[in-house]
C-alpha positions in Angstrom: 116.5 -58.3 -115.4 116.7 -57.6 -111.7 115.0 -59.1 -108.7 112.8 -56.8 -106.6 114.9 -55.3 -103.9 112.9 -56.6 -101.0 113.3 -60.3 -101.9 115.2 -62.3 -99.3 114.3 -65.9 -100.4 113.3 -67.9 -103.4 110.8 -70.8 -103.7 112.1 -72.5 -106.9 110.3 -75.0 -109.1 112.5 -77.7 -110.7 111.2 -79.2 -113.9 111.3 -76.5 -116.5 113.3 -74.2 -114.3 116.4 -76.1 -113.4 116.2 -78.8 -116.0 114.1 -80.6 -118.6 114.3 -84.2 -117.8 118.0 -84.6 -117.0 119.2 -81.8 -119.2 120.3 -78.7 -117.1 118.9 -75.3 -118.1 122.0 -73.0 -117.9 125.1 -73.3 -115.8 123.5 -74.4 -112.5 126.7 -74.1 -110.3 127.1 -70.5 -111.5 123.5 -69.7 -111.0 123.5 -71.0 -107.4 126.8 -69.3 -106.6 125.1 -66.1 -107.7 122.0 -66.8 -105.5 124.2 -67.4 -102.5 126.4 -64.4 -103.3 123.2 -62.3 -103.2 122.4 -63.7 -99.7 119.2 -65.3 -100.8 117.7 -68.3 -99.0 116.1 -70.9 -101.2 114.1 -74.0 -101.2 112.8 -76.1 -104.1 109.0 -76.8 -104.3 108.1 -79.4 -106.9 104.8 -81.0 -107.9 107.0 -84.0 -109.1 106.6 -86.4 -106.3 108.4 -89.3 -108.0 111.6 -88.8 -106.1 112.6 -88.4 -102.4 114.3 -85.2 -101.2 117.5 -87.3 -100.9 117.2 -88.3 -104.5 116.9 -84.6 -105.5 119.9 -83.8 -103.3 122.0 -86.4 -105.2 120.7 -85.2 -108.6 121.6 -81.6 -107.8 125.0 -82.6 -106.4 125.7 -84.4 -109.7 125.0 -81.1 -111.5 127.3 -79.2 -109.2 124.8 -77.8 -106.7 125.0 -78.7 -103.0 121.8 -78.5 -101.0 120.3 -80.1 -97.9 117.3 -82.5 -98.0 115.2 -80.0 -96.0 115.5 -77.6 -98.9 113.5 -79.9 -101.1 109.7 -79.8 -100.7 107.8 -82.2 -102.9 104.0 -82.7 -103.4 104.6 -86.3 -102.1 105.7 -84.9 -98.7 102.7 -82.6 -98.7 100.1 -85.3 -99.5 101.7 -87.6 -96.8 101.5 -84.7 -94.2 97.8 -84.0 -95.2 96.9 -87.7 -94.6 98.8 -87.9 -91.3 96.6 -85.1 -90.0 93.5 -87.2 -90.7 94.5 -90.9 -90.4 96.5 -92.7 -87.6 99.7 -94.5 -88.3 99.0 -98.0 -89.7 96.1 -96.8 -91.8 95.9 -98.6 -95.2 96.5 -96.7 -98.3 96.2 -97.7 -102.0 98.8 -95.7 -103.8 99.5 -95.2 -107.5 102.8 -93.4 -107.7 106.6 -93.6 -107.6 109.2 -94.0 -104.9 108.9 -90.4 -103.7 105.2 -91.0 -102.7 105.9 -94.4 -101.4 108.7 -93.3 -99.1 106.8 -90.2 -97.9 103.7 -92.3 -96.9 105.8 -95.0 -95.3 107.7 -92.4 -93.2 104.3 -91.3 -91.8 103.6 -94.9 -90.8 101.0 -95.8 -93.4 100.6 -99.4 -94.7 100.7 -99.4 -98.6 98.5 -102.0 -100.2 99.1 -104.2 -103.3 96.7 -104.2 -106.2 95.3 -107.5 -104.8 94.6 -106.0 -101.4 93.4 -102.6 -102.7 89.8 -103.2 -101.5 91.0 -102.8 -97.9 92.1 -99.2 -98.5 91.0 -96.3 -96.2 92.3 -93.7 -98.7 93.5 -93.6 -102.3 96.6 -91.6 -103.2 97.6 -90.9 -106.8 100.9 -89.5 -108.2 102.8 -89.9 -111.4 103.7 -93.6 -111.8 106.1 -94.7 -114.5 104.8 -98.3 -114.0 101.1 -97.5 -114.1 98.8 -100.3 -115.3 95.2 -100.7 -116.3 94.5 -102.8 -113.1 95.9 -100.1 -110.8 93.5 -97.6 -112.4 90.6 -100.0 -112.2 91.2 -100.5 -108.4 91.5 -96.8 -107.8 88.3 -96.2 -109.8 86.4 -98.8 -107.8 87.6 -97.5 -104.5 86.7 -93.9 -105.3 83.3 -94.8 -106.7 82.8 -96.7 -103.5 83.3 -93.5 -101.4 86.9 -93.9 -100.3 88.7 -90.5 -99.9 90.8 -89.6 -102.9 94.0 -87.6 -102.8 96.6 -86.6 -105.4 100.0 -85.1 -105.3 99.3 -82.7 -108.2 97.2 -82.2 -111.3 99.9 -81.2 -113.8 98.6 -82.5 -117.2 102.0 -82.8 -118.8 105.6 -83.4 -117.8 108.5 -81.6 -119.6 111.2 -83.6 -121.4 113.8 -82.6 -124.0 111.6 -84.1 -126.7 108.5 -82.3 -125.5 105.6 -82.7 -123.1 104.5 -86.2 -122.0 101.5 -87.2 -119.9 101.8 -86.0 -116.3 100.0 -86.9 -113.2 96.9 -84.9 -114.2 96.5 -86.8 -117.4 96.4 -90.2 -115.6 94.2 -88.6 -112.9 91.7 -87.6 -115.5 91.0 -91.3 -116.2 89.8 -91.8 -112.6 88.0 -88.5 -112.3 86.1 -89.1 -115.6 85.2 -92.6 -114.6 84.0 -91.6 -111.1 82.8 -88.0 -111.4 84.8 -87.3 -108.3 87.7 -84.8 -108.0 90.6 -85.5 -105.6 92.0 -83.5 -102.7 95.1 -81.9 -104.1 98.4 -81.4 -102.2 100.6 -79.7 -104.8 100.6 -76.4 -106.7 98.4 -74.3 -107.4 97.1 -75.1 -103.9 98.8 -73.7 -100.9 100.0 -76.6 -98.7 103.3 -77.0 -100.6 103.8 -73.2 -100.5 103.1 -73.0 -96.7 105.5 -75.8 -96.0 108.1 -74.1 -98.1 107.7 -70.8 -96.3 107.9 -72.6 -92.9 111.2 -74.1 -93.9 112.6 -70.7 -95.1 111.4 -68.7 -92.1 110.7 -65.7 -94.3 107.6 -63.5 -94.8 105.4 -64.0 -97.8 106.0 -60.6 -99.2 109.8 -61.1 -99.2 109.7 -64.6 -100.8 109.7 -64.9 -104.6 108.0 -67.9 -106.1 109.8 -68.9 -109.3 108.3 -71.3 -111.9 107.6 -72.0 -115.6 103.9 -72.8 -115.4 101.3 -70.2 -115.0 98.5 -72.5 -113.8 100.5 -74.2 -111.1 103.7 -72.3 -110.0 102.5 -68.7 -110.6 98.9 -69.5 -109.4 100.4 -71.1 -106.2 102.4 -67.9 -105.5 99.4 -65.8 -105.9 97.2 -68.1 -103.8 99.6 -68.0 -100.9 100.3 -64.2 -101.2 103.9 -64.2 -102.5 105.3 -62.2 -105.4 106.0 -64.3 -108.5 108.5 -64.7 -111.3 107.8 -66.7 -114.5 110.8 -68.1 -116.4 110.2 -68.9 -120.1 112.5 -72.0 -120.1 109.7 -74.5 -119.5 106.0 -74.6 -120.4 104.3 -71.2 -120.4 105.1 -68.5 -123.0 105.5 -64.8 -122.8 102.2 -64.3 -124.7 100.4 -66.5 -122.2 102.0 -64.6 -119.3 101.0 -61.2 -120.7 97.4 -62.4 -121.0 97.4 -64.0 -117.5 94.6 -63.0 -115.2 96.9 -61.8 -112.3 100.0 -59.6 -112.1 103.3 -61.4 -112.5 106.0 -59.4 -110.8 108.9 -60.6 -113.1 109.1 -62.4 -116.4 112.6 -63.7 -117.3 114.0 -65.9 -120.1 115.5 -68.3 -117.6 116.9 -68.6 -114.1 120.2 -67.2 -115.2 118.7 -63.9 -116.4 116.5 -63.8 -113.3 119.3 -63.9 -110.7 121.7 -61.8 -112.7 
């Protein structure tokens, strides 16, 4: 397996490409030594907004890979940036999500509301939340039904773990969308904001930047939507059979990141 010769940079997904839960896929220090040896720039673009870029930096360091926080682009950063373009600092947000979403919103100056104060919200933001409760979903539903703008980090229906797929943000999101009949504004893949921010940080042209992921409907679709070449690795969710039946051309199909970067 060889990379196209014009490729100068990689936009890498994380879950299903680098690891499943906390279990690395392949020898990550060796993989990234090879990426650097080939002179490739890289950033990580993940729909998983549960962690901050600094958290991911520490996780990668614990696995033997040294990166800078600017190289990590999360859907949480993207949703916070989208809100900051529409709402002034101090605006009140009802958030369902983890630390990554919380920190990203707070860094943009938003006030995050408790469940008790949720009726004051000017916008609702939903990400994956390991501590989700029925009452949080109730408040989000009431707000959205009442016309409050509704945003989400991503719509991934499942989240990969070593034991298999567990409910992802999209699964919880479906509770609110089915109860309201209203779809959210989406920051993450397959939509382009996360790709555009990644390209901006790399400083490379679309045609020379390879989007690498394990999900056809998010990673590969996002690459197509923004106009980048794509590579599917078979170490996560999507299968070769699904890839061969996919509606758009995939430039490279590889077993995993090791075989992709050679």
